[in-house]
C-alpha positions in Angstrom: 129.7 68.1 134.8 127.8 67.4 138.0 129.2 63.9 138.4 131.5 63.4 141.4 134.2 62.0 139.2 134.1 64.9 136.7 137.5 66.3 137.7 139.2 63.0 138.0 140.5 63.5 134.4 141.5 67.1 134.3 142.2 67.2 130.5 138.9 65.5 129.7 137.0 67.9 132.0 138.6 70.9 130.3 137.4 69.6 126.9 133.8 69.3 128.3 133.9 72.8 129.7 135.1 74.2 126.4 132.3 72.3 124.6 129.7 73.6 127.0 131.0 77.2 126.6 130.9 76.7 122.8 127.3 75.5 122.9 126.2 78.3 125.2 127.9 80.7 122.8 125.6 79.5 120.1 122.4 79.2 122.0 122.5 82.2 124.3 122.4 84.9 121.6 119.4 83.1 120.0 117.5 83.1 123.3 118.4 86.8 123.9 117.2 87.8 120.5 114.0 85.9 120.9 113.3 87.7 124.2 114.1 91.1 122.7 111.8 90.5 119.7 109.0 89.7 122.2 109.7 92.9 124.1 109.8 94.9 120.9 106.4 93.5 119.8 104.9 94.6 123.1 106.5 98.1 122.9 105.3 98.5 119.3 101.7 97.7 120.4 101.9 100.3 123.2 103.3 102.9 120.9 100.4 102.4 118.5 97.8 102.4 121.2 99.2 105.5 122.9 100.4 107.2 119.6 103.8 107.6 121.3 106.4 108.9 118.8 109.3 108.5 121.2 108.5 104.9 121.8 108.2 104.3 118.0 111.8 105.7 117.6 113.1 103.5 120.4 111.5 100.4 118.7 113.0 101.4 115.3 116.5 101.8 116.8 116.3 98.5 118.7 114.9 96.7 115.7 117.9 97.8 113.6 120.2 96.4 116.3 118.3 93.1 116.5 118.5 92.8 112.7 122.3 93.4 112.7 122.8 90.7 115.4 120.5 88.3 113.6 122.6 88.8 110.4 125.7 87.8 112.3 124.0 84.7 113.6 122.8 83.8 110.1 126.4 84.1 108.9 127.4 81.3 111.3 125.3 79.0 109.2 127.9 79.3 106.4 130.4 77.6 108.6 128.8 74.2 108.2 131.7 71.8 108.3 132.4 70.0 111.6 135.9 71.4 111.9 134.9 75.0 111.2 134.1 75.6 114.8 137.6 74.8 116.1 141.2 76.0 116.1 143.5 75.9 113.2 147.2 75.7 112.1 148.0 78.4 109.5 151.2 78.2 107.4 152.8 80.8 105.2 155.4 79.8 102.5 157.5 82.3 100.5 157.4 81.8 96.7 160.1 82.2 94.1 161.9 85.5 94.4 164.4 85.2 97.2 164.4 88.1 99.8 161.4 89.8 98.3 159.1 86.8 98.7 160.5 86.0 102.2 159.8 89.6 103.3 156.3 89.3 101.9 155.7 86.0 103.7 156.7 87.8 107.0 154.3 90.6 106.2 151.5 88.0 105.8 152.4 86.3 109.0 152.2 89.6 110.8 148.8 90.3 109.2 147.3 87.1 110.4 148.7 87.5 113.9 147.2 91.0 114.1 143.9 89.7 112.7 143.8 87.0 115.4 144.6 89.5 118.1 141.7 91.7 116.9 139.3 88.8 117.0 140.4 87.6 120.4 142.2 84.4 119.3 145.3 83.0 121.1 148.3 82.4 118.8 151.5 80.5 119.0 154.1 80.4 116.3 155.2 76.8 116.3 157.7 76.9 113.5 159.7 79.6 111.7 162.3 79.2 109.0 164.0 82.5 108.4 164.9 83.8 105.0 168.5 84.1 103.9 168.6 87.9 104.3 165.2 89.0 105.6 161.7 87.8 106.4 160.7 84.1 106.6 161.0 81.2 104.2 158.1 79.6 106.0 156.2 79.8 109.3 153.4 78.0 111.0 151.1 79.5 113.7 148.6 77.8 115.9 145.4 79.9 116.1 143.3 78.8 119.0 139.6 79.7 119.5 136.1 79.1 118.3 135.6 79.3 114.5 139.2 80.0 113.8 139.4 77.4 111.0 136.0 78.4 109.6 137.3 81.9 109.0 140.9 81.2 108.1 140.1 78.5 105.5 139.1 81.5 103.2 142.8 82.5 103.1 144.1 79.3 101.5 145.9 80.1 98.3 148.5 82.3 96.7 148.8 86.0 97.7 150.4 88.5 95.4 152.2 91.7 96.4 153.2 94.6 94.1 155.4 97.4 95.5 158.5 99.4 95.2 161.1 97.0 96.6 162.9 98.2 99.8 165.7 95.8 98.8 166.2 97.3 95.3 168.7 100.2 95.2 167.2 101.3 91.9 163.7 101.7 93.4 162.1 99.4 90.9 158.6 97.8 91.3 158.6 94.1 92.2 155.9 91.4 92.3 156.2 88.8 95.0 154.2 85.7 95.8 153.5 83.7 99.0 151.2 80.8 99.6 148.9 80.3 102.7 147.7 76.9 103.8 145.3 76.2 106.7 144.4 72.9 108.4 142.0 72.4 111.3 143.2 71.3 114.7 141.7 67.8 115.3 140.5 66.9 118.8 141.8 63.6 120.1 138.4 61.9 119.9 138.4 62.1 116.1 140.0 59.0 114.9 143.0 59.5 112.6 145.3 56.5 112.0 148.7 57.5 113.3 150.9 54.5 114.0 154.2 55.2 115.7 155.8 52.6 113.5 155.1 54.8 110.5 156.6 58.0 112.0 160.2 59.0 111.6 161.3 61.3 114.4 164.3 63.6 114.3 165.6 65.9 117.1 167.6 69.0 116.1 168.7 72.3 117.5 166.2 75.1 117.2 166.9 78.0 114.8 164.7 80.4 116.5 165.2 82.7 119.5 165.7 81.3 123.0 169.2 82.0 124.1 171.9 79.5 124.8 169.5 76.7 125.6 168.3 76.2 122.0 171.9 76.4 120.7 173.1 73.6 123.0 170.1 71.3 123.3 168.3 69.5 120.4 164.8 70.6 121.6 163.3 71.0 118.1 161.3 68.0 116.8 160.7 67.0 113.2 158.2 64.2 112.4 157.8 62.5 109.0 154.8 60.3 108.2 156.5 57.6 106.0 153.4 56.4 104.0 152.4 59.9 102.9 155.7 61.8 103.1 154.1 64.6 105.2 156.7 66.3 107.4 156.1 68.7 110.3 158.6 70.7 112.5 158.0 72.3 115.8 160.7 74.4 117.6 158.6 76.9 119.6 159.1 75.4 123.0 162.3 74.9 125.1 161.0 71.4 126.0 161.6 68.6 123.6 158.6 66.8 125.0 156.2 69.8 124.4 157.6 70.3 120.8 157.0 66.6 120.1 153.4 66.8 121.4 152.7 69.9 119.3 154.3 68.3 116.2 152.3 65.2 116.6 149.1 67.2 116.8 150.0 69.2 113.7 150.8 65.9 111.8 147.5 64.5 112.9 145.7 67.6 111.6 147.4 67.3 108.2 146.6 63.6 107.9 143.0 64.3 108.8 142.8 67.0 106.2 144.4 64.7 103.6 141.9 61.9 104.3 139.0 64.2 104.3 140.0 65.6 100.9 140.4 62.1 99.5 136.9 61.2 100.6 135.2 64.4 99.4 136.8 65.4 96.1 133.7 67.2 95.0 133.5 69.2 98.2 137.2 70.0 97.8 136.5 71.7 94.5 133.9 73.9 96.2 135.7 74.6 99.5 139.4 74.0 99.3 141.2 75.4 96.3 144.6 74.6 97.6 145.0 71.7 95.2 144.3 73.9 92.2 146.7 76.7 93.1 149.8 77.5 91.2 152.0 80.6 90.9 150.3 83.2 88.9 146.9 81.8 90.0 146.6 84.0 93.1 143.4 84.6 95.1 144.2 88.1 96.3 146.4 91.0 95.1 147.9 93.6 97.4 149.1 96.7 95.5 151.2 99.3 97.3 152.6 101.1 94.1 151.8 102.7 91.7 148.4 102.9 93.5 146.9 101.5 96.7 144.5 98.6 96.6 143.7 95.2 97.9 141.5 93.1 95.7 140.1 89.5 96.2 140.1 88.0 92.7 137.4 85.4 93.7 134.8 87.8 95.2 135.9 91.1 93.5 135.8 92.7 96.9 138.4 95.5 97.1 139.6 98.3 99.3 141.9 101.3 98.8 143.4 101.0 102.2 146.0 98.1 102.1 147.7 99.4 105.3 144.6 98.5 107.3 144.3 95.1 105.7 148.0 94.3 106.3 147.4 95.4 109.9 144.7 92.7 110.3 141.5 94.1 109.0 140.6 90.9 107.1 137.2 89.8 108.4 135.3 91.6 105.5 137.3 89.6 102.9 136.8 86.3 104.8 133.0 86.8 105.1 132.7 87.9 101.5 134.5 84.7 100.4 132.3 82.5 102.6 129.1 84.1 101.2 130.5 83.6 97.7 131.2 79.9 98.4 127.7 79.4 99.9 126.2 80.9 96.7 128.3 78.6 94.6 127.2 75.6 96.5 123.6 76.6 96.2 124.0 77.2 92.5 125.6 73.7 92.1 122.8 72.1 94.0 120.2 73.9 91.9 121.9 72.8 88.7 121.9 69.2 89.9 118.2 69.4 90.7 
């Protein structure tokens, strides 16, 4: 960063700055805790020497705070995959069930957008396919920030909703399903084979908001990777060029994830359940009627406040799943030994 030519390549410089910020974000809390532990040790000795009860209480209070902060740092150790530290693309897909499932998919999209806002992430909805009557058939959102993929990968799977349907005039209870998929955003320096000759590109008119411009100009971009059949669509920007760049990045991320899963089939069984998921094999249930509950079927964590969860209070479920996975991995290693 001190080199005279550092800012010659602005995009490269920004990547370096983000990397430095990320490393400082990891190292600085450790140094601060180490200093505070040293201070507490000195204060504790003084309290004992002078038999000072007030200082003892201060040491006890600060020790509890240090322990809590240390636990949060320890938690980061569970995010051990290289891509865990980066941004992510999250997609929501409505299941069978027509309007009900489309509305449920829209509720999930809102839930993740609110979670991201709570945690300080930047979000951009890069593709939305509306349902026939309400909600969304599918949607993809770009979640930008440190550790976004590490947390969001816990959400991969089928989510089940039970409620009295607002679309049923008879007021009957309905069960709806929607699937969530998450892939990491891959930085350009990670090599993923993406030959232009293997990509089919199509320009079409955006179906989202944007006024007359999107209705007259084919600004939306759809890319199809011919060898794998993977297709992505981006229509969030008014600029065709920007949509093409975002779509290419999303395609690159999907290809990276596909190759990673091919190379690490055993790790996929432990970390990525997406390939094992089918309707009726949900990871979490959200019950609004006849009682109120959200329950994760993998970790058994549950809460009686689904409104808070649907408003973005998801971190407890994510952390519980990551601990559960870490324990499973430790158990698998112990069994092999």
